[in-house]
N, C-alpha and C positions, 0 to 999 in steps of 0.2 A: 405713493411714491415707490418706484422700483428700486430695490436694493442693489447696489453695485458691490463688487468684491471688496472695495475699500470701505463700504458702509458696514460690512459684516463684522461681527465680534471675533476676537481671537479664538474663542471656543468654537464658533461655527466653522471657521476656516480649518481648525484642527480636526473637527469631526469630518469635514469633507476630505481632507488629506488621509485620514484614517480609513475612510470608506474606499478611496481610490487605491490605497496601499493594499487593502484586503483583496480588491478586484485584481490588481496586478499580480499579487502573490498567487491567487487561485489560478489565473490564466497561465502564468509561467510554469507553475508547478505541474499543471495538467499537461502542458506541452512536453515537459521533461519525462513525466511518467508514461505518457503515451508513446514516447520514442521519437516525437517530431523534432526534438532537440536532443541530440545524441551526446554521449560522453566525449569531451574534448571540444565541443562547440563553445565559442566565446559569446557571452551575453553583453551586448553593448547597450548602455542606458538610453542613449538617444534613439536607437532603432526600436527598442522595446517600448519606450514612451510613445513614439509615433504610432506603432502598430496597435497598442492598447487604447490610445486616445487619452493619455494622462500626462502630467508633467514628470520630470525626472525625479522629483522628491519621493513620490510614492513608489516608483520603480526601485529607487535606492533602498527604501525600507523593505520592500518585498525581497530584494536580493540578500539583505541582511538576514531575514528570516529563513530563507532557503539555505544560506550558508550555515546557520545554526543547526539546521536539520541534516546537513551533510549532503544535500542534493547538488550543491554547487560549491566551488572553492574560490577564495580570493587570492590572487597572486599579485604581489606588490609591483607597481609600475606597469602592470599588464591588464589587469581587470578581473572579471569574474568568468569562470569557466565551468561548464557542466561537468560534474564529477564523473570520472571514468572508474570502473570497478574491475579489480583483478579477481582471479580465481581464489586467491587467498582471502580477499575481502568477503566474497560470497560464502566461502567455507566458514568464516567467522560468524557471519550472519545466520547461516543455517545451524551452526552449532549452538548459537544462542536460542534460536527458535526451538531446537530439539529439547532444550531444557525448560524454557519458559512456557511454551504453548501446551505441552503435556501437563505441566503443573496447573496451568489455568483450567484445562479441561477436567482435571481431577477435582479442583475446587468447584467447578460448575456442576459436577455430578452430585455433590452433596449439599450445595447451597440452597437448593429448592427453588431456584429462580429461572431455570432454563425453560424456554418455550419449545418443547419437542415438536409441536405441530408446525411452528414456523420453520424449524430446521428441516423437517421432513419435506415441507413444501419447496424449500430452496434446493434440497438434494434432488427432488424430482424434476424441478425446472432445469437444473444443470444437465440431467440425463437427456431431457428433450432437446436441449441446444447441441448436445454432442452425441448423437446416436452412433453406436459402434466405435466410439472414440474419435469421431471426426467432427470437430466443432464447427458449427455454422457461423458463429459470431464470437470470436475470441474475447473482444472487449466486454460483451454482455456476460460471457462465462466467467471472466475475471471478476466482474462486478458482483455477480451472484456468489462466487466463491468467497470474496472479501466479506460480504454480508453474512455468510455462513460462519466464518471464523470469528467475526466481530460479535455475532449473537452469542457464541459460546463464551467468549472472553467477558462480555458484559454480564453474563450469568454467573461468572466467577466472583462477582461483587468485590473486585479489587481494582480500584481506579488507577493506581500506580502501575500495576502489572499491565493493564490495558494500554496505558500511555507508552510504556517502555516497548512493548511488542509492536505497537502501531508505528513507532519511530523506526524500529528495526526493519520492517517490511516495506518501507517506502522506496527502496531501490528499484528503479525501473525494470531491471532484468528480473527481479523477484516478482514484481507486480504483474508482469506479463509472462510468467512461467509457462503457461499453457501453450504458448507458441512453440515451445521446444519439446513437448510431449510426443511420444509415438502413440498411435491409437491404443496399443496394449497398455502403456503406462497411464494414459488418461482414463481408460476404463477401470484400472486398478485404483486410481485416485478417487474416482467417482464412487466406486464401491466402498471405499473407506468412509465416505460421507454417510452412507446408509448404516454402516456398522457403528459409527459415532452416534448416530441418532438412537440406535438400539441400546448402546451402552449407557447413554445419558438417560434414556427412558427407564432403564433398569436401575438408575442411580448407583451404578457400580464404579467407584473411583479408579480401581485398579485396571479394569477393562477400558474405561475411557482414556486413561493416561497412556496405556499401551498402544491403543489404536492411533491416537494422535501422534505419538512418537514415530510409529511406522509411517504414518501419512507424511510427516515432515521430511523424514529421511528419504522416502520414496521420491518426493519432489526434488530433493537435492541430486539424487542419482539420475533423475530425468533431465535436469538442467545441465549437469556436467557428466557426460558419459565416461565410464571408467576407462575406456580404450582411447579417449581423446580428452584429457583433462585441460581443456582450454575453453575460453568463452565461446558460446555458440554464435 
């Protein structure tokens, strides 16, 4: 006999809803991070449910998760809107990164868990994608860069630190920082990756921490030019 929805147990239906919510969450989140849904855009449950192919319930759960992450905000009597970020917001984020990521890099230098070969490969692959500071594929470059930083953080062997930093760098504008680099700034950033590999290979915590701090601050100044402190 073929089971109908009414024949299914509450646990089965709950599992289906959970899977659908995960799918909705991943798809909506990717749309926000990729810039396809920009700051200020309204997210309507019905439209999202129809485009994803699920009911409104998992979409509602997905939006709750995105609200908790700070990617969207709920406005009473109006709905859910993609979060817009000000220069002050971004300054706070990079200030946090300037403290947390260098510390994580320092921990990674002495924990004995860092895979220098993997980091070196990622750094070389980023060079290949952006010869002379001109990226051929910004999305791929961003993905490799995220892998590079995540590999270092995982080697710090501090799960709470990794979780905190991951939540901080979800902002779409931060996620796609490379779209705002000049060729010179991008070349400098890529060179930092190679110096980080060298510092971590040497297991030198002071060197590793210093380079990561310079790397993060350089990203901030590439994102927000000093002569025009407004969102790119």
